[in-house]
C-alpha positions as CSV (number, residue, x, y, z in Angstrom):
1,X,0.3,0.1,0.0
2,X,1.3,3.6,-0.8
3,X,0.8,7.0,0.7
4,X,0.2,9.9,-1.2
5,X,0.3,13.1,1.3
6,X,-0.6,16.6,-0.4
7,X,0.0,19.4,1.6
8,X,-3.1,21.7,0.0
9,X,-3.0,25.6,0.5
10,X,-6.0,26.9,-0.8
11,X,-6.2,30.6,-2.0
12,X,-7.1,32.5,1.2
13,X,-11.5,32.8,1.7
14,X,-11.6,30.1,-0.6
15,X,-11.6,27.4,2.3
16,X,-15.6,26.7,2.2
17,X,-15.7,26.8,-2.0
18,X,-13.1,24.7,-1.7
19,X,-14.4,22.1,1.0
20,X,-18.1,22.0,-1.6
21,X,-16.1,21.4,-4.3
22,X,-13.7,18.4,-2.6
23,X,-17.0,16.8,-1.7
24,X,-18.0,16.6,-5.4
25,X,-14.7,15.3,-6.1
26,X,-14.2,12.5,-3.6
27,X,-16.6,10.2,-6.2
28,X,-14.1,11.1,-8.8
29,X,-11.1,9.6,-6.9
30,X,-12.7,7.1,-5.1
31,X,-14.0,5.1,-8.7
32,X,-10.5,5.1,-9.3
33,X,-8.4,1.4,-9.8
34,X,-6.1,0.7,-7.1
35,X,-8.1,3.3,-4.7
36,X,-8.5,2.1,-1.1
37,X,-9.5,5.4,1.2
38,X,-8.4,8.7,1.7
39,X,-9.1,11.5,4.3
40,X,-9.5,15.6,3.8
41,X,-7.5,17.1,7.8
42,X,-8.0,20.7,8.0
43,X,-4.9,22.6,9.4
44,X,-6.3,24.1,13.2
45,X,-3.9,26.9,13.3
46,X,-3.3,28.1,9.6
47,X,-7.2,28.5,8.0
48,X,-6.6,28.4,4.4
49,X,-4.6,25.3,4.6
50,X,-5.5,21.1,4.3
51,X,-3.6,17.8,4.4
52,X,-4.7,15.2,2.2
53,X,-4.1,11.6,2.6
54,X,-4.6,9.2,0.3
55,X,-4.0,5.0,0.3
56,X,-3.9,4.0,-3.0
57,X,-2.6,0.0,-4.3
58,X,0.3,0.7,-6.0
59,X,2.4,4.3,-6.5
60,X,0.9,3.4,-10.7
61,X,-2.6,3.5,-9.6
62,X,-1.6,6.5,-8.7
63,X,0.3,8.0,-10.7
64,X,-0.5,6.5,-14.3
65,X,-3.8,5.2,-13.7
66,X,-5.8,8.5,-12.1
67,X,-3.5,11.0,-13.1
68,X,-3.2,10.3,-16.4
69,X,-7.1,9.5,-16.9
70,X,-10.3,11.4,-17.8
71,X,-11.6,11.4,-14.5
72,X,-8.5,13.3,-13.5
73,X,-9.8,16.2,-15.5
74,X,-12.7,16.1,-13.9
75,X,-11.0,15.9,-10.5
76,X,-8.4,19.4,-12.2
77,X,-11.6,21.5,-13.2
78,X,-13.0,21.2,-9.6
79,X,-10.3,21.9,-7.3
80,X,-6.5,22.6,-8.7
81,X,-7.7,26.6,-9.1
82,X,-7.8,26.4,-5.7
83,X,-4.0,26.1,-4.8
84,X,-1.5,28.4,-3.9
85,X,1.2,27.4,-4.3
86,X,0.2,24.3,-6.4
87,X,0.9,21.3,-3.8
88,X,4.0,19.3,-3.7
89,X,2.8,15.5,-3.4
90,X,5.0,12.7,-1.9
91,X,4.3,9.1,-1.8
92,X,4.9,6.8,1.2
93,X,5.5,2.9,2.4
94,X,5.5,1.5,5.8
95,X,8.2,0.3,7.0
């Protein structure tokens, strides 16, 4: 299992709209091959900051299966305009 970690900095004042769109985007990501689960956490100290944690079966399920799919274009249209700066995404494994 692979854990995708993305720190999401949302443009000031757009957190409510981001959360609404994320609810729509959840059905996109959860329908993908290799998707296991996800969590979106809101930062307590910084109002417009979130962390997205997504569990995938393999890194290829995320990097190729999801990111190179038509469904990713839906995800992108729903969410990418909220980010500033664009998030760095990293992958982790259990040791």
